[in-house]
Residue frames as qw, qx, qy, qz and C-alpha x, y, z in Angstrom:
[[0.386, 0.612, 0.389, -0.570, 126.28, 84.60, 105.86],
 [0.404, 0.243, 0.670, 0.574, 125.22, 84.22, 102.32],
 [0.128, 0.546, 0.109, -0.821, 124.15, 87.33, 100.42],
 [0.192, -0.369, 0.131, -0.900, 121.84, 88.96, 99.37],
 [0.265, -0.288, -0.881, 0.267, 119.66, 88.37, 102.42],
 [0.361, -0.548, -0.192, -0.730, 116.40, 89.63, 103.68],
 [0.286, -0.024, -0.793, 0.537, 116.36, 89.58, 107.45],
 [0.476, -0.602, -0.383, -0.515, 113.19, 89.55, 109.53],
 [0.061, 0.210, -0.680, 0.700, 113.33, 90.62, 113.19],
 [0.447, -0.414, -0.751, -0.255, 110.56, 88.56, 114.78],
 [0.302, -0.432, -0.565, 0.635, 110.69, 90.24, 118.17],
 [0.074, 0.201, -0.071, -0.974, 109.95, 93.60, 116.45],
 [0.362, -0.188, -0.667, -0.623, 107.15, 91.98, 114.46],
 [0.400, -0.439, -0.785, 0.174, 105.60, 90.54, 117.57],
 [0.140, -0.390, -0.360, 0.836, 105.64, 93.89, 119.18],
 [0.194, 0.109, -0.294, -0.930, 103.91, 95.47, 116.23],
 [0.399, -0.297, -0.809, -0.314, 101.25, 92.74, 116.21],
 [0.302, -0.478, -0.693, 0.446, 100.40, 93.33, 119.87],
 [0.018, 0.358, 0.155, -0.921, 100.07, 97.05, 119.46],
 [0.367, 0.005, -0.467, -0.805, 97.66, 96.74, 116.43],
 [0.370, -0.337, -0.866, 0.002, 95.74, 93.97, 118.25],
 [0.168, -0.461, -0.569, 0.660, 95.09, 96.54, 121.09],
 [0.071, 0.224, -0.140, -0.962, 94.31, 99.30, 118.82],
 [0.368, -0.148, -0.705, -0.588, 91.76, 97.23, 116.93],
 [0.362, -0.370, -0.825, 0.226, 90.27, 95.85, 120.18],
 [0.114, -0.384, -0.370, 0.838, 89.93, 99.29, 121.63],
 [0.314, 0.225, -0.203, -0.900, 87.84, 100.33, 118.59],
 [0.705, 0.198, 0.550, -0.401, 85.69, 97.18, 118.43],
 [0.654, 0.601, -0.323, -0.327, 87.30, 95.98, 115.19],
 [0.865, -0.144, 0.457, 0.148, 88.48, 92.53, 114.25],
 [0.273, 0.755, -0.483, -0.349, 91.24, 91.93, 111.66],
 [0.972, 0.126, 0.128, 0.152, 92.83, 89.29, 109.39],
 [0.378, -0.672, 0.435, 0.466, 96.56, 89.27, 108.97],
 [0.735, 0.664, -0.037, -0.132, 97.46, 89.79, 105.35],
 [0.707, -0.434, 0.478, 0.290, 100.47, 87.49, 104.51],
 [0.791, 0.570, 0.192, 0.110, 100.86, 87.98, 100.77],
 [0.230, 0.925, -0.292, 0.081, 103.77, 90.41, 100.84],
 [0.223, -0.592, 0.772, -0.063, 106.05, 87.89, 102.62],
 [0.597, 0.190, -0.697, -0.348, 104.53, 84.93, 100.71],
 [0.827, -0.406, -0.027, -0.388, 103.08, 83.51, 103.96],
 [0.422, 0.454, -0.729, 0.291, 106.48, 82.42, 105.08],
 [0.734, -0.430, -0.524, -0.038, 105.80, 79.88, 107.99],
 [0.542, -0.171, -0.410, 0.714, 108.39, 81.44, 110.35],
 [0.075, -0.163, 0.046, -0.983, 106.62, 84.81, 110.01],
 [0.601, -0.378, -0.391, -0.586, 102.97, 83.50, 110.15],
 [0.649, -0.311, -0.631, 0.289, 103.97, 81.51, 113.35],
 [0.176, 0.028, -0.314, 0.933, 104.80, 84.93, 114.99],
 [0.419, -0.238, -0.178, -0.858, 101.25, 86.03, 114.33],
 [0.706, -0.249, -0.618, -0.240, 99.86, 82.77, 115.56],
 [0.578, -0.188, -0.585, 0.537, 101.74, 82.76, 118.71],
 [0.022, -0.078, 0.189, -0.979, 100.56, 86.36, 119.29],
 [0.307, 0.347, 0.702, -0.541, 96.96, 85.14, 119.15],
 [0.389, 0.387, -0.322, -0.772, 96.07, 85.94, 115.59],
 [0.528, 0.135, 0.830, -0.120, 93.52, 83.43, 114.25],
 [0.586, 0.719, 0.334, -0.165, 92.48, 84.97, 111.00],
 [0.395, -0.372, 0.507, 0.670, 94.82, 85.06, 107.95],
 [0.560, 0.748, 0.217, -0.282, 94.48, 86.40, 104.46],
 [0.346, -0.380, 0.585, 0.627, 96.24, 86.12, 101.14],
 [0.555, 0.560, -0.161, -0.593, 95.63, 86.58, 97.49],
 [0.487, 0.368, -0.761, -0.218, 97.29, 83.19, 96.46],
 [0.922, -0.236, -0.077, -0.297, 95.87, 79.88, 97.36],
 [0.771, 0.271, -0.457, 0.352, 99.39, 78.44, 97.33],
 [0.077, 0.454, -0.476, 0.749, 100.12, 80.73, 100.25],
 [0.682, -0.338, 0.062, -0.645, 96.91, 79.76, 102.08],
 [0.914, 0.024, -0.405, -0.017, 97.94, 76.15, 102.00],
 [0.475, 0.350, -0.559, 0.582, 100.91, 77.03, 104.15],
 [0.258, -0.337, 0.389, -0.818, 98.72, 78.41, 106.92],
 [0.669, -0.144, -0.661, -0.308, 97.54, 75.24, 108.39],
 [0.022, 0.206, -0.688, 0.696, 97.48, 76.01, 112.08],
 [0.174, -0.430, -0.882, 0.086, 94.64, 74.64, 114.29],
 [0.100, -0.697, -0.580, 0.410, 91.69, 76.82, 114.63],
 [0.106, -0.387, 0.175, 0.899, 92.42, 79.51, 112.01],
 [0.525, 0.696, 0.464, -0.158, 90.13, 81.06, 109.46],
 [0.410, -0.146, 0.483, 0.760, 91.70, 81.73, 105.99],
 [0.394, 0.777, 0.224, -0.437, 90.51, 84.47, 103.68],
 [0.597, 0.226, 0.497, 0.587, 91.13, 84.54, 99.97],
 [0.037, -0.679, -0.161, 0.715, 91.65, 88.13, 99.17],
 [0.098, 0.263, -0.580, -0.765, 91.90, 88.04, 95.34],
 [0.758, 0.212, 0.128, -0.603, 88.64, 87.30, 93.62],
 [0.654, -0.130, 0.738, 0.108, 88.70, 83.56, 92.79],
 [0.229, 0.364, -0.663, -0.613, 89.36, 82.44, 89.29],
 [0.869, 0.059, -0.028, -0.491, 86.86, 80.07, 87.82],
 [0.729, 0.320, -0.603, 0.047, 89.67, 77.58, 87.31],
 [0.266, 0.266, -0.732, 0.568, 90.41, 77.57, 91.02],
 [0.551, -0.447, -0.009, -0.705, 87.04, 77.52, 92.72],
 [0.888, -0.289, -0.346, -0.086, 87.32, 74.04, 94.14],
 [0.630, 0.050, -0.432, 0.643, 90.76, 74.71, 95.68],
 [0.060, -0.453, 0.113, -0.882, 89.40, 78.07, 96.87],
 [0.745, -0.453, -0.145, -0.468, 86.61, 76.34, 98.84],
 [0.902, -0.100, -0.367, 0.203, 89.08, 73.73, 100.07],
 [0.616, -0.007, -0.297, 0.729, 91.75, 76.05, 101.37],
 [0.014, -0.182, 0.147, -0.972, 89.88, 79.21, 102.22],
 [0.017, -0.462, -0.809, 0.362, 86.81, 79.80, 104.54],
 [0.183, 0.852, 0.272, -0.409, 85.98, 83.28, 103.18],
 [0.519, 0.157, 0.443, 0.714, 86.53, 84.79, 99.74],
 [0.137, 0.526, 0.040, -0.838, 86.09, 88.21, 98.29],
 [0.385, 0.328, 0.792, 0.343, 83.67, 88.31, 95.36],
 [0.202, 0.461, 0.037, -0.863, 81.95, 90.49, 92.83],
 [0.390, 0.197, -0.651, -0.621, 80.82, 88.16, 90.01],
 [0.819, -0.029, 0.264, -0.508, 77.63, 86.00, 90.25],
 [0.834, 0.351, -0.410, -0.115, 79.18, 83.50, 87.85],
 [0.326, 0.454, -0.727, 0.399, 82.01, 82.93, 90.25],
 [0.464, -0.213, 0.555, -0.657, 79.73, 82.67, 93.34],
 [0.887, 0.138, -0.020, -0.440, 77.68, 80.10, 91.42],
 [0.720, 0.349, -0.584, 0.136, 80.84, 78.06, 90.67],
 [0.006, 0.413, -0.711, 0.568, 81.86, 78.33, 94.37],
 [0.706, -0.118, 0.321, -0.620, 78.47, 77.14, 95.46],
 [0.908, 0.247, -0.271, -0.205, 78.83, 74.05, 93.14],
 [0.497, 0.386, -0.676, 0.384, 82.28, 73.35, 94.64],
 [0.308, -0.322, 0.571, -0.690, 80.99, 73.82, 98.13],
 [0.865, -0.003, 0.050, -0.499, 78.20, 71.37, 97.51],
 [0.829, 0.301, -0.470, 0.038, 80.72, 68.81, 96.18],
 [0.324, 0.334, -0.673, 0.575, 83.07, 69.25, 99.19],
 [0.526, -0.578, -0.624, 0.022, 80.16, 69.25, 101.66],
 [0.362, -0.237, -0.302, 0.850, 80.97, 72.73, 102.92],
 [0.099, 0.923, 0.370, -0.019, 79.45, 76.18, 103.36],
 [0.564, 0.148, 0.047, 0.811, 81.62, 78.86, 101.82],
 [0.106, -0.811, -0.337, 0.466, 81.49, 82.44, 103.17],
 [0.433, 0.527, 0.340, 0.648, 81.43, 85.30, 100.67],
 [0.123, -0.638, -0.177, 0.739, 82.24, 89.04, 101.11],
 [0.451, 0.734, 0.427, 0.274, 80.58, 91.04, 98.49],
 [0.417, -0.258, 0.044, 0.870, 83.01, 93.76, 97.47],
 [0.206, 0.902, 0.378, -0.046, 81.57, 97.16, 96.65],
 [0.550, 0.200, 0.119, 0.802, 83.65, 99.55, 94.53],
 [0.148, -0.899, -0.314, 0.267, 83.49, 103.11, 96.14],
 [0.177, 0.964, -0.130, -0.151, 86.04, 104.71, 93.94],
 [0.404, -0.624, 0.600, 0.294, 89.37, 102.86, 93.95],
 [0.710, 0.529, -0.184, -0.427, 88.34, 100.99, 90.77],
 [0.021, -0.333, 0.941, 0.059, 89.89, 97.70, 91.41],
 [0.210, -0.244, -0.931, -0.169, 87.34, 95.00, 92.32],
 [0.119, 0.298, 0.638, -0.700, 83.79, 95.38, 93.39],
 [0.138, 0.656, 0.688, 0.280, 80.25, 95.86, 92.17],
 [0.009, 0.356, 0.032, 0.934, 79.01, 99.45, 91.80],
 [0.176, 0.083, 0.626, -0.755, 76.97, 100.64, 94.73],
 [0.589, 0.177, -0.061, -0.786, 73.77, 100.93, 92.49],
 [0.702, 0.160, -0.622, -0.307, 74.09, 97.14, 91.67],
 [0.092, 0.297, -0.855, 0.414, 75.00, 95.79, 95.09],
 [0.570, -0.028, 0.482, -0.665, 71.47, 95.19, 96.41],
 [0.857, 0.303, -0.128, -0.398, 70.45, 93.02, 93.47],
 [0.469, 0.465, -0.738, 0.142, 73.76, 91.21, 93.46],
 [0.185, -0.262, 0.772, -0.548, 73.31, 90.38, 97.16],
 [0.755, 0.097, 0.257, -0.595, 69.84, 89.06, 96.46],
 [0.802, 0.369, -0.441, -0.165, 71.30, 86.59, 93.87],
 [0.227, 0.412, -0.806, 0.358, 74.11, 85.51, 96.31],
 [0.471, -0.177, 0.598, -0.624, 71.48, 84.75, 99.03],
 [0.843, 0.173, -0.140, -0.490, 69.87, 82.22, 96.67],
 [0.602, 0.366, -0.708, 0.046, 72.86, 79.71, 96.69],
 [0.830, -0.479, -0.206, -0.198, 72.41, 76.98, 99.40],
 [0.877, -0.227, -0.120, 0.406, 75.99, 76.45, 100.21],
 [0.338, 0.407, -0.071, 0.845, 77.10, 80.14, 100.10],
 [0.334, -0.741, -0.463, 0.354, 76.77, 82.38, 103.13],
 [0.210, 0.757, 0.026, 0.619, 76.82, 86.19, 102.39],
 [0.653, -0.363, -0.446, 0.493, 79.01, 86.84, 105.26],
 [0.241, -0.713, -0.156, 0.640, 79.56, 90.53, 104.75],
 [0.467, 0.861, 0.087, 0.181, 80.39, 93.56, 102.55],
 [0.645, -0.424, 0.131, 0.622, 83.85, 94.95, 101.88],
 [0.329, 0.943, -0.013, -0.056, 85.59, 97.88, 100.25],
 [0.808, -0.022, 0.080, 0.584, 89.02, 98.39, 99.01],
 [0.025, 0.994, -0.059, -0.084, 91.15, 101.52, 99.26],
 [0.263, -0.812, 0.475, 0.212, 94.79, 102.64, 98.60],
 [0.729, -0.100, 0.623, 0.264, 95.52, 100.18, 95.89],
 [0.531, 0.413, 0.498, 0.547, 94.86, 100.62, 92.19],
 [0.132, 0.838, 0.261, 0.461, 93.51, 104.14, 92.32],
 [0.399, 0.119, -0.427, 0.802, 95.19, 105.20, 95.64],
 [0.354, -0.617, -0.243, -0.659, 91.87, 106.39, 96.93],
 [0.098, 0.198, -0.668, 0.710, 91.81, 107.27, 100.64],
 [0.279, -0.495, -0.822, 0.021, 89.07, 106.00, 102.91],
 [0.136, -0.265, 0.153, -0.942, 86.50, 108.56, 104.14],
 [0.314, 0.212, 0.739, -0.557, 83.42, 108.39, 106.31],
 [0.559, 0.425, -0.107, -0.704, 81.42, 109.36, 103.13],
 [0.520, 0.323, -0.719, -0.330, 82.59, 106.46, 101.15],
 [0.085, 0.035, -0.950, 0.297, 82.18, 103.96, 104.06],
 [0.431, 0.237, 0.423, -0.761, 78.77, 105.20, 104.65],
 [0.566, 0.308, -0.494, -0.583, 77.88, 103.86, 101.17],
 [0.497, 0.063, -0.866, -0.007, 78.60, 100.28, 102.27],
 [0.052, 0.107, 0.778, -0.616, 77.10, 100.63, 105.78],
 [0.529, 0.252, 0.109, -0.803, 73.85, 101.95, 104.27],
 [0.585, 0.229, -0.669, -0.398, 73.89, 98.97, 101.84],
 [0.204, 0.024, -0.924, 0.324, 74.13, 96.52, 104.72],
 [0.305, 0.209, 0.481, -0.795, 71.01, 98.11, 106.22],
 [0.581, 0.320, -0.247, -0.707, 69.22, 97.92, 102.85],
 [0.472, 0.163, -0.852, -0.155, 70.17, 94.17, 102.38],
 [0.011, -0.093, -0.858, 0.506, 68.87, 93.40, 105.88],
 [0.424, 0.313, 0.272, -0.806, 65.58, 95.32, 105.39],
 [0.617, 0.322, -0.336, -0.635, 64.86, 93.81, 102.02],
 [0.679, 0.211, -0.687, -0.149, 66.09, 90.24, 102.45],
 [0.793, -0.565, 0.013, -0.229, 66.27, 89.73, 106.15],
 [0.829, 0.265, -0.331, 0.365, 69.93, 88.76, 105.70],
 [0.562, -0.805, 0.062, 0.178, 72.31, 89.20, 108.72],
 [0.536, 0.717, -0.263, 0.362, 75.35, 90.98, 107.44],
 [0.805, -0.507, -0.173, 0.256, 78.00, 89.94, 110.01],
 [0.587, -0.311, 0.174, 0.726, 81.06, 91.74, 108.69],
 [0.376, 0.919, 0.111, 0.046, 81.59, 95.11, 107.17],
 [0.779, -0.165, 0.144, 0.588, 85.28, 95.25, 106.06],
 [0.114, 0.970, 0.128, -0.174, 86.27, 98.82, 105.89],
 [0.455, 0.825, -0.316, 0.114, 89.58, 98.33, 103.96],
 [0.876, 0.086, -0.266, 0.394, 93.19, 97.84, 105.02],
 [0.555, -0.273, -0.216, 0.756, 96.19, 99.57, 106.61],
 [0.115, 0.337, 0.200, 0.913, 94.91, 102.80, 104.90],
 [0.474, -0.657, -0.404, -0.425, 91.99, 102.79, 107.32],
 [0.604, -0.255, -0.495, 0.571, 94.28, 102.88, 110.54],
 [0.073, 0.215, -0.153, 0.962, 93.82, 106.65, 110.91],
 [0.574, -0.465, -0.329, -0.589, 90.30, 106.03, 111.90],
 [0.808, -0.328, -0.457, 0.176, 91.49, 103.80, 114.68],
 [0.513, -0.056, -0.324, 0.793, 94.20, 106.06, 116.05],
 [0.111, -0.241, -0.014, -0.964, 91.63, 108.95, 116.00],
 [0.144, 0.283, 0.844, -0.434, 88.88, 106.78, 117.40],
 [0.415, 0.411, -0.018, -0.811, 86.58, 107.82, 114.55],
 [0.017, -0.004, -0.937, -0.350, 85.87, 104.41, 112.87],
 [0.615, -0.157, -0.215, -0.742, 82.16, 104.25, 111.87],
 [0.552, -0.242, 0.662, -0.446, 80.49, 102.00, 114.47],
 [0.912, 0.265, 0.127, -0.285, 79.10, 99.66, 111.69],
 [0.615, 0.600, -0.506, 0.076, 82.62, 98.93, 110.35],
 [0.762, -0.533, 0.311, -0.198, 83.86, 95.98, 112.41],
 [0.899, -0.038, 0.324, 0.293, 86.63, 94.37, 110.33],
 [0.227, 0.871, -0.344, -0.267, 89.86, 95.32, 108.57],
 [0.945, 0.237, 0.024, 0.223, 92.35, 93.40, 106.36],
 [0.225, -0.937, 0.262, 0.059, 95.71, 94.43, 107.83],
 [0.919, 0.198, -0.035, 0.340, 99.17, 93.90, 106.34],
 [0.498, 0.591, -0.124, 0.622, 101.53, 96.81, 105.80],
 [0.281, -0.807, 0.206, -0.477, 101.00, 98.82, 109.04],
 [0.890, -0.423, 0.167, 0.011, 102.14, 95.68, 111.14],
 [0.896, 0.135, 0.116, 0.407, 105.11, 94.93, 108.89],
 [0.488, 0.410, 0.004, 0.770, 106.45, 98.40, 108.14],
 [0.353, -0.377, -0.474, 0.714, 105.02, 100.50, 110.97],
 [0.087, 0.214, -0.081, -0.970, 103.10, 103.06, 108.94],
 [0.518, 0.537, 0.578, -0.331, 99.55, 103.51, 107.93],
 [0.501, 0.148, 0.598, 0.608, 99.07, 103.74, 104.13],
 [0.200, 0.849, 0.473, 0.122, 96.80, 106.56, 103.54],
 [0.001, 0.988, -0.093, 0.120, 99.15, 109.30, 104.76],
 [0.738, 0.314, -0.426, 0.420, 102.30, 107.26, 105.47],
 [0.325, -0.746, 0.291, -0.503, 102.14, 108.30, 109.15],
 [0.347, 0.208, -0.852, 0.333, 104.14, 106.40, 111.77],
 [0.680, -0.559, -0.319, -0.351, 102.09, 104.76, 114.55],
 [0.265, -0.730, 0.489, -0.396, 103.37, 105.17, 118.04],
 [0.710, -0.361, 0.574, -0.189, 105.23, 102.16, 119.32],
 [0.919, 0.340, 0.198, -0.021, 105.61, 100.40, 116.03],
 [0.494, -0.430, 0.529, 0.540, 109.01, 99.40, 114.59],
 [0.513, 0.746, -0.143, -0.401, 109.76, 100.47, 110.96],
 [0.245, 0.628, -0.732, -0.100, 112.71, 98.18, 110.64],
 [0.865, -0.091, 0.436, -0.232, 111.14, 94.62, 111.03],
 [0.876, 0.326, 0.257, 0.245, 112.86, 93.92, 107.63],
 [0.083, -0.829, 0.384, 0.399, 116.20, 94.78, 106.21],
 [0.871, 0.481, -0.008, 0.099, 117.98, 93.93, 102.97],
 [0.446, -0.684, 0.473, 0.332, 121.76, 93.24, 103.15],
 [0.844, 0.522, 0.053, 0.107, 123.82, 92.83, 99.96],
 [0.727, -0.411, 0.240, 0.495, 127.52, 92.36, 99.36],
 [0.216, 0.857, -0.298, -0.359, 129.94, 94.61, 97.44],
 [0.906, 0.114, 0.330, 0.242, 131.50, 92.70, 94.60],
 [0.594, 0.381, 0.129, 0.696, 133.33, 95.58, 92.97],
 [0.227, -0.906, -0.174, 0.311, 134.57, 98.96, 94.34],
 [0.582, 0.134, 0.281, 0.752, 136.27, 101.29, 91.88],
 [0.048, 0.672, 0.033, -0.739, 136.66, 105.00, 91.13],
 [0.412, 0.292, 0.698, 0.508, 135.14, 105.52, 87.65],
 [0.093, -0.088, -0.203, -0.971, 133.54, 108.20, 85.58],
 [0.321, 0.292, 0.650, -0.624, 130.04, 109.09, 86.48],
 [0.627, 0.556, 0.018, -0.546, 128.90, 109.23, 82.85],
 [0.858, 0.113, 0.466, 0.186, 129.32, 106.25, 80.42],
 [0.120, -0.569, 0.508, 0.635, 131.95, 106.61, 77.67],
 [0.188, 0.086, 0.856, 0.474, 130.85, 106.17, 74.04],
 [0.373, -0.151, -0.391, -0.828, 127.67, 106.53, 72.04],
 [0.320, 0.027, 0.746, -0.583, 124.60, 105.91, 74.26],
 [0.415, -0.170, -0.673, -0.588, 121.69, 103.77, 73.28],
 [0.745, -0.451, -0.122, -0.476, 119.18, 101.77, 75.23],
 [0.284, -0.482, 0.759, -0.335, 119.95, 99.89, 78.45],
 [0.015, 0.043, -0.998, -0.049, 119.16, 96.23, 79.03],
 [0.213, 0.483, 0.773, -0.351, 115.48, 97.07, 79.72],
 [0.278, 0.588, 0.549, 0.524, 114.90, 99.18, 76.50],
 [0.197, -0.923, -0.265, 0.199, 115.27, 102.39, 78.47],
 [0.495, 0.589, -0.116, 0.629, 117.44, 105.41, 77.75],
 [0.583, -0.596, -0.337, 0.438, 119.11, 106.35, 81.10],
 [0.175, 0.888, -0.037, 0.424, 120.11, 109.86, 81.93],
 [0.782, -0.188, -0.268, 0.531, 123.41, 110.63, 83.71],
 [0.131, -0.990, 0.020, -0.053, 124.59, 113.49, 85.73],
 [0.674, 0.437, -0.338, 0.491, 128.37, 114.38, 85.32],
 [0.580, -0.811, 0.067, -0.038, 129.86, 114.38, 88.73],
 [0.118, 0.753, -0.645, 0.060, 133.38, 113.58, 87.59],
 [0.530, 0.139, -0.832, 0.083, 135.01, 110.50, 88.87],
 [0.677, -0.440, 0.195, -0.557, 133.09, 108.78, 91.70],
 [0.070, -0.256, 0.948, -0.173, 133.61, 105.74, 93.93],
 [0.726, 0.016, -0.279, -0.629, 131.11, 103.14, 92.71],
 [0.379, -0.187, 0.868, -0.262, 130.12, 100.07, 94.66],
 [0.615, 0.051, -0.594, -0.516, 128.61, 97.20, 92.67],
 [0.454, -0.167, 0.746, -0.457, 126.48, 94.96, 94.84],
 [0.133, 0.059, -0.938, -0.314, 125.14, 91.59, 94.00],
 [0.270, 0.515, 0.739, -0.340, 121.44, 92.23, 93.87],
 [0.089, 0.008, 0.508, 0.857, 119.51, 93.41, 90.79],
 [0.455, 0.057, -0.046, -0.888, 116.29, 94.43, 89.26],
 [0.569, -0.089, -0.771, -0.273, 115.26, 90.81, 89.04],
 [0.433, -0.257, -0.761, 0.408, 115.08, 90.91, 92.75],
 [0.168, -0.737, -0.442, 0.483, 114.04, 94.45, 93.64],
 [0.307, 0.816, 0.231, 0.431, 113.34, 97.85, 92.19],
 [0.521, 0.050, -0.301, 0.797, 116.01, 100.16, 93.34],
 [0.164, -0.449, -0.061, -0.876, 113.35, 103.01, 93.83],
 [0.726, -0.478, -0.324, -0.374, 111.80, 100.87, 96.44],
 [0.795, -0.355, -0.264, 0.415, 114.78, 100.54, 98.82],
 [0.067, 0.934, -0.181, 0.302, 117.02, 103.14, 100.53],
 [0.627, 0.263, -0.547, 0.488, 120.55, 102.76, 101.79],
 [0.607, -0.723, -0.279, 0.176, 120.92, 102.93, 105.63],
 [0.487, -0.300, 0.082, 0.816, 124.18, 104.83, 104.92],
 [0.222, 0.847, 0.405, -0.265, 122.56, 108.05, 104.14],
 [0.003, -0.770, 0.371, 0.519, 125.61, 109.42, 102.33],
 [0.308, -0.025, 0.859, 0.408, 125.34, 106.51, 99.76],
 [0.531, 0.468, 0.099, -0.700, 123.19, 106.90, 96.69],
 [0.678, 0.213, 0.695, 0.108, 121.80, 104.35, 94.32],
 [0.105, 0.478, -0.430, -0.759, 122.79, 105.26, 90.73],
 [0.661, 0.302, -0.380, -0.572, 121.12, 102.35, 88.70],
 [0.732, -0.142, 0.635, -0.203, 120.49, 98.81, 88.16],
 [0.450, 0.223, -0.741, -0.446, 120.87, 95.92, 85.61],
 [0.791, -0.205, -0.461, -0.345, 119.17, 92.58, 86.04],
 [0.867, -0.246, -0.370, 0.225, 121.72, 91.31, 88.61],
 [0.524, 0.006, -0.249, 0.814, 123.61, 94.29, 89.75],
 [0.120, -0.940, -0.316, -0.049, 123.06, 97.59, 91.62],
 [0.542, 0.354, -0.130, 0.751, 125.36, 100.46, 91.38],
 [0.430, -0.835, -0.317, 0.128, 125.81, 102.62, 94.44],
 [0.311, 0.720, -0.200, 0.588, 127.74, 105.91, 94.77],
 [0.728, -0.572, -0.278, 0.255, 129.73, 105.72, 97.99],
 [0.477, 0.516, -0.157, 0.694, 132.16, 108.67, 97.31],
 [0.161, -0.605, 0.212, -0.750, 130.93, 110.78, 100.27],
 [0.824, -0.430, -0.341, -0.141, 130.35, 107.96, 102.74],
 [0.343, -0.788, 0.442, -0.255, 131.99, 108.11, 106.11],
 [0.869, -0.232, 0.438, 0.006, 132.69, 104.38, 105.86],
 [0.124, 0.626, -0.682, -0.358, 135.70, 103.12, 104.04],
 [0.915, 0.100, 0.260, -0.291, 134.23, 100.28, 102.25],
 [0.043, -0.461, 0.832, 0.307, 136.13, 97.33, 100.62],
 [0.632, 0.112, -0.636, -0.428, 135.17, 94.45, 98.40],
 [0.463, -0.138, -0.860, 0.164, 133.12, 91.91, 100.49],
 [0.088, 0.107, 0.502, -0.854, 131.61, 94.59, 102.82],
 [0.035, 0.552, 0.829, 0.085, 127.82, 94.73, 103.15],
 [0.147, -0.135, -0.048, -0.979, 125.47, 97.53, 102.19],
 [0.041, 0.368, 0.863, -0.344, 122.21, 97.58, 104.14],
 [0.178, -0.215, -0.364, -0.889, 118.83, 98.99, 102.98],
 [0.403, 0.236, 0.568, -0.677, 115.35, 99.73, 104.38],
 [0.048, 0.208, 0.857, 0.469, 112.48, 98.31, 102.36],
 [0.429, 0.073, 0.044, -0.899, 109.12, 99.47, 101.33],
 [0.760, 0.169, 0.507, -0.370, 105.94, 97.37, 100.73],
 [0.781, 0.569, -0.139, -0.216, 106.78, 96.91, 97.00],
 [0.271, 0.622, -0.728, 0.096, 110.41, 95.89, 97.73],
 [0.448, -0.271, 0.776, -0.352, 109.40, 93.56, 100.39],
 [0.826, 0.341, 0.232, -0.383, 106.99, 91.87, 97.97],
 [0.709, 0.610, -0.352, -0.046, 109.58, 91.37, 95.26],
 [0.090, 0.574, -0.780, 0.234, 112.39, 90.34, 97.66],
 [0.629, -0.125, 0.662, -0.389, 110.16, 87.79, 99.37],
 [0.862, 0.399, 0.130, -0.285, 109.21, 86.38, 95.97],
 [0.473, 0.690, -0.548, -0.024, 112.75, 86.20, 94.60],
 [0.979, -0.190, -0.060, 0.049, 114.27, 82.81, 95.11],
 [0.626, 0.502, -0.228, 0.552, 117.67, 84.46, 94.64],
 [0.133, -0.619, 0.345, -0.692, 117.39, 86.33, 97.95],
 [0.469, -0.060, -0.828, 0.301, 118.11, 84.37, 101.07],
 [0.471, -0.675, -0.157, -0.545, 115.62, 84.70, 103.94],
 [0.413, 0.033, -0.708, 0.572, 116.82, 84.80, 107.59],
 [0.532, -0.676, -0.331, -0.387, 114.55, 85.07, 110.71],
 [0.241, 0.378, -0.589, 0.672, 116.24, 86.55, 113.80]]
């Protein structure tokens, strides 16, 4: 085995997919599987496909290109850049939008490619990432409906991202009311109301999802076993689909506080150290270039991460029950943020069990 390595347990992932599929079906909600956090790795997306998932979503067109299974619908989750509208139409069937200039460019690209491109008009109900303000949504929808090769497929909202805003019935009602207004004014059939992401799962578990909301964009809850509004575990889901393993390259007893005049570290920060006397320090071969130490946790609960440089992580194993030696492996649970960086790092090996 070569280290560091990010291991995916595909059987546990398949279990999580099946549970979320049933939970969504029981609530009359469809979903697309968000693949961005694992860079749409084919050996992972195949697990979804084999489980019956036929709608996939990503923020990067390069990732959508990898998802070329027969009969799938691909969603582009990041608002398209003007420089990529042609590839957006070519490799995605649906895209999220909030700018008329972009929709106009998508329409031009769709005409060129002989396609009709579906658009979800995003409405900002408080998270303050993408989306038109509710007061402008009706007028913007009217403009979108004028483009011949664009279908106003639905409305969407975003939660739990930039602002960390948690979905509520009140904020969702803003969008559902807009759907009625658009239909009444323009006669448009709004097929999809996308009520957010894994942060909206508590509506499903409580069976309180507004009846008009019929779609979610789901990533984290399947991958890590927790909904994202309250970080609550969902019954039956595995939280250990992914694990990071890194090898010890040095193991020595050293002072807990650096010796000498202290300045800035390699990242321009002034670290603070607690004097614990001499401690047993394990240096492992994974660093800040690969993962933020605050986004992983040792499975050895008596080990403590002390700090990082670009390529090294220092772990205090003084009180561990395991008698480590050079070459041994330290294992870590991962969070959404660490899974994203580990998946992106070309220096971390990927293994699929």
